[in-house]
N, C-alpha and C positions, 0 to 999 in steps of 0.2 A: 192644269190639263190643257188649256188652249194654247199656252206657250209651247208646250211639248208638241202639239199638233202642228203649229206653225213651223217650228224647227224641223219636224219630220218632213213637212212638205218642201221646205227649202233644201233640205238634205237630199231628198229623193229627186228633186229637180236637178241638182248638181250631178247626182249619179247618172241620171238619164242623159244629160247633155254630154258628160265626159266619157262614160263607158259605152253607151249604146249608140254613139254617133257614127259607128262604122257601117252598120246595116240599117236600112230604112225601116224594115218591119219591126226590129227590136226597139227602135226609137218610137214607133207608133204604139207599141204595147206599153212602153213606159209612160208615154203621155196619157194613155187611157187609165193607167193606174193612178196617175197624178190627178186626173179628173175625178176619179172615184174618191180620192182622199179629200179633195176640195168639196165635193158634195157632202161627205160625212161631216166636214167642218161647218158647212152651211146648215146642216140639219141639227147640229149641236147648238147653234146660235139661235134657234127657234124663229127663223124668218117665215114669211108667209109661204103657203104651198104653191102659189103661182110662180114665185121665184125659182122653185125647184123645177117646175115644168119648163120654164124658159131656159134654165141652165142645161137641162137634159136635152132639149131640142138643139141647142148650140153644140153640145158635145157630140150628139149623134151626127149632125151635119159635118163637124170637123173630122170625125172618124170615117165617114163615107168619102169625103174628099181626099183624105189621106190614103185610103185603100184604093180609090180609083186612080190616084197618082201612082201608087205602087204597081198596079196592074198595067197601066199605060207604059211605065218605064220598063217593066218586065217584057212587055210586047215589043217595045222599041229596041231594047238592047239584047234580048234573047237569053238572058240567064237570071238566076234568082239572087245572085250576090250583087245587087245594085248598091254601090257604095254611096253613102250619104255625103261623104267628104268631096266627091266629085261634083256635087250640085252647087257647092259654094264658089 
């Protein structure tokens, strides 16, 4: 079961990086889904509850920073189709 979950997370990470790298919002949504999968993996390993709280705090901070970057890029460039490939 855990091997399947690890394979699923790696496969989802490849899909996110390869398919959703055109638009920044799709990339953020994919990363949030990957965070939910990692949280499910941590819950199945029966770690302490404090680790879940720390992980959720970091994931919320990551999502807020990503959305604020998206809003600032939308304000700067003036359209919703902000390409992720132009940032590299």
